[in-house]
Backbone bond lengths (Angstrom), bond angles and torsions (degrees), N, CA, C in turn:
res aa  C-N    CA-C-N  psi(-1)  N-CA   C-N-CA  omega(-1)  CA-C   N-CA-C  phi
1 M - - - 1.444 - - 1.520 107.78 -
2 N 1.295 116.14 146.43 1.453 120.87 176.78 1.537 109.37 -58.02
3 A 1.329 117.19 134.33 1.471 122.04 -174.70 1.527 111.95 -62.63
4 E 1.327 118.26 -40.60 1.466 120.74 179.76 1.525 111.08 -67.57
5 D 1.329 117.15 -38.44 1.463 120.76 176.27 1.521 110.55 -62.78
6 A 1.323 116.80 -43.96 1.463 121.07 179.79 1.523 111.12 -62.17
7 A 1.337 117.07 -43.25 1.469 120.84 179.20 1.532 110.94 -64.74
8 R 1.323 117.12 -42.54 1.467 121.23 179.71 1.538 110.99 -61.91
9 E 1.329 116.89 -36.47 1.469 121.99 179.05 1.525 112.44 -85.57
10 E 1.347 116.43 2.55 1.459 123.51 -179.80 1.521 112.18 57.24
11 L 1.327 115.58 41.69 1.463 122.29 176.75 1.525 108.01 -94.92
12 A 1.304 116.14 123.05 1.464 121.50 -176.92 1.526 111.18 -75.97
13 P 1.332 116.62 142.22 1.469 119.76 175.64 1.531 110.44 -57.03
14 D 1.303 116.65 139.35 1.464 123.99 177.49 1.532 113.39 67.86
15 A 1.337 117.76 13.10 1.473 121.06 179.42 1.523 110.42 -73.27
16 L 1.308 114.94 154.29 1.448 121.15 171.93 1.531 106.59 -80.39
17 V 1.338 117.35 125.28 1.462 121.65 -176.78 1.526 110.57 -129.33
18 R 1.328 114.55 157.14 1.464 120.79 172.56 1.519 106.60 -109.27
19 I 1.327 115.72 127.58 1.459 122.40 175.73 1.520 106.12 -97.88
20 V 1.324 116.39 119.12 1.462 121.34 -174.11 1.527 109.81 -116.19
21 G 1.320 115.70 125.64 1.453 122.45 174.81 1.514 109.60 -120.02
22 A 1.305 117.32 177.19 1.462 121.84 -178.63 1.524 112.23 -62.38
23 N 1.329 117.29 -24.19 1.461 121.05 -174.47 1.520 114.30 -105.18
24 G 1.325 118.32 -3.81 1.455 120.29 -178.88 1.515 111.74 158.56
25 A 1.330 115.65 -168.42 1.462 121.08 -176.94 1.519 110.03 -149.21
26 F 1.332 115.15 161.87 1.465 121.34 173.52 1.516 108.55 -148.67
27 V 1.314 116.77 160.06 1.458 123.54 -179.50 1.521 108.90 -105.10
28 A 1.343 115.20 138.88 1.465 120.72 -179.56 1.528 109.28 -150.57
29 R 1.314 116.16 169.83 1.453 122.79 175.63 1.528 107.17 -94.87
30 L 1.354 117.84 129.75 1.468 122.09 -177.02 1.518 111.50 -73.77
31 V 1.301 115.16 129.49 1.460 123.13 170.08 1.518 105.43 -123.67
32 S 1.326 117.18 124.67 1.462 119.30 -179.84 1.516 109.85 -122.73
33 G 1.328 114.18 154.20 1.457 120.18 179.57 1.501 111.36 109.40
34 G 1.316 115.64 -150.64 1.461 120.59 -179.76 1.513 111.75 65.87
35 D 1.297 116.03 -144.44 1.458 121.83 -175.49 1.523 113.43 -100.54
36 V 1.321 118.30 19.11 1.461 120.88 -178.51 1.529 108.80 -76.33
37 P 1.331 118.07 121.49 1.461 120.81 -178.56 1.534 112.28 -69.41
38 P 1.338 117.80 158.78 1.463 120.86 176.03 1.524 110.94 -56.71
39 G 1.341 114.89 140.80 1.456 120.10 178.02 1.515 114.91 83.38
40 V 1.330 116.76 5.19 1.465 120.85 -175.65 1.522 110.49 -119.07
41 V 1.332 114.98 137.04 1.461 122.05 169.32 1.523 105.13 -116.82
42 A 1.306 116.75 122.25 1.463 120.94 -177.87 1.523 109.93 -109.15
43 G 1.311 116.19 145.64 1.451 120.99 178.34 1.507 110.91 -136.81
44 T 1.315 114.84 151.73 1.455 120.62 178.43 1.513 109.21 -90.40
45 K 1.301 116.66 129.36 1.462 119.11 176.31 1.520 108.83 -91.42
46 G 1.306 115.77 160.91 1.447 119.12 173.43 1.510 115.75 107.86
47 W 1.320 120.31 -4.26 1.460 119.40 177.29 1.517 109.48 -94.55
48 W 1.310 115.91 144.11 1.460 122.54 -172.76 1.516 111.89 -75.06
49 A 1.322 116.95 135.88 1.458 122.63 -179.45 1.525 112.02 -69.36
50 S 1.308 118.46 -26.35 1.460 121.17 -175.94 1.519 113.11 -65.95
51 G 1.319 118.55 -20.84 1.455 120.74 -176.88 1.512 114.71 -102.12
52 V 1.325 118.48 13.18 1.451 120.62 -176.47 1.526 111.43 -125.79
53 E 1.333 114.84 160.34 1.459 120.52 179.02 1.525 110.64 -58.56
54 G 1.301 116.39 135.26 1.455 121.35 179.62 1.517 114.20 77.82
55 R 1.328 116.52 -2.00 1.471 122.65 179.50 1.530 112.58 50.96
56 A 1.356 115.51 39.70 1.462 120.83 177.67 1.522 108.73 -138.04
57 N 1.309 116.24 146.72 1.462 121.00 176.28 1.530 109.15 -124.58
58 V 1.312 117.46 -166.38 1.463 122.50 -175.90 1.531 112.70 -55.28
59 N 1.322 117.64 -26.56 1.459 120.65 179.17 1.530 112.66 -62.69
60 A 1.342 117.04 -23.11 1.465 120.48 -178.55 1.524 112.30 -64.23
61 A 1.323 117.67 -27.19 1.465 121.32 -177.08 1.528 112.63 -94.20
62 V 1.316 117.07 0.21 1.467 121.94 -175.91 1.516 110.25 -95.73
63 G 1.309 116.36 136.46 1.456 121.08 178.75 1.521 112.70 -70.39
64 E 1.302 115.10 158.26 1.458 121.99 175.39 1.524 108.75 -93.57
65 G 1.279 117.67 148.53 1.464 120.72 175.98 1.507 112.73 111.61
66 D 1.316 115.55 -165.56 1.457 122.78 -177.46 1.528 109.91 -112.42
67 S 1.317 115.76 152.38 1.458 120.03 178.53 1.522 110.37 -74.69
68 D 1.319 114.96 168.52 1.454 119.60 177.60 1.532 112.04 -83.35
69 M 1.320 116.81 0.16 1.466 121.29 178.10 1.522 109.33 -100.49
70 D 1.290 116.80 82.04 1.455 123.37 175.46 1.526 113.32 64.24
71 G 1.341 116.66 27.90 1.457 120.40 175.05 1.511 114.92 71.99
72 G 1.329 117.88 22.77 1.458 121.31 179.95 1.521 112.64 -73.91
73 A 1.307 115.80 179.20 1.470 122.53 -178.11 1.526 111.56 -72.79
74 L 1.327 116.03 152.95 1.459 122.79 178.94 1.522 113.02 -95.41
75 F 1.301 118.91 -6.54 1.462 121.84 -167.87 1.517 115.78 -65.76
76 S 1.307 120.21 -15.42 1.458 119.41 -172.45 1.519 115.08 -102.51
77 D 1.331 119.31 1.64 1.457 119.57 -176.02 1.521 110.21 -150.34
78 N 1.340 116.29 98.04 1.463 121.79 -178.13 1.520 109.34 -139.28
79 R 1.310 116.11 139.99 1.471 119.83 174.51 1.526 108.42 -81.53
80 V 1.339 115.62 131.74 1.466 120.98 178.94 1.524 109.49 -139.57
81 R 1.331 114.51 164.79 1.464 120.29 168.71 1.528 106.90 -123.94
82 V 1.327 116.10 155.57 1.458 122.04 -178.09 1.514 108.03 -116.40
83 E 1.336 116.49 123.42 1.468 122.61 -179.79 1.518 108.97 -116.72
84 Q 1.310 116.86 126.98 1.462 120.16 178.15 1.514 110.52 -77.05
85 L 1.336 117.45 131.80 1.459 123.02 179.64 1.513 112.48 -98.71
86 S 1.340 117.19 -26.44 1.468 121.45 -178.65 1.510 109.80 -134.99
87 R 1.303 117.40 151.25 1.466 121.99 177.95 1.501 110.32 -118.65
């Protein structure tokens, strides 16, 4: 997550957070800074849901179906909110 966005939302570095989208949610550890642009939350795909809290990963927040741009994938553009679970 962008560091300035995280600070504005009072999200502590390395906090346990819930990423909530219209289609579901997952729990992750917050990493802020780096090259993430303002207004963007980035996640790594490819980790198994069975080994994480809540048994959900980034796929839980992604919509099902095809995009309106020539039927492409929906996985790269979703509105989410970030909620801190621990302080």
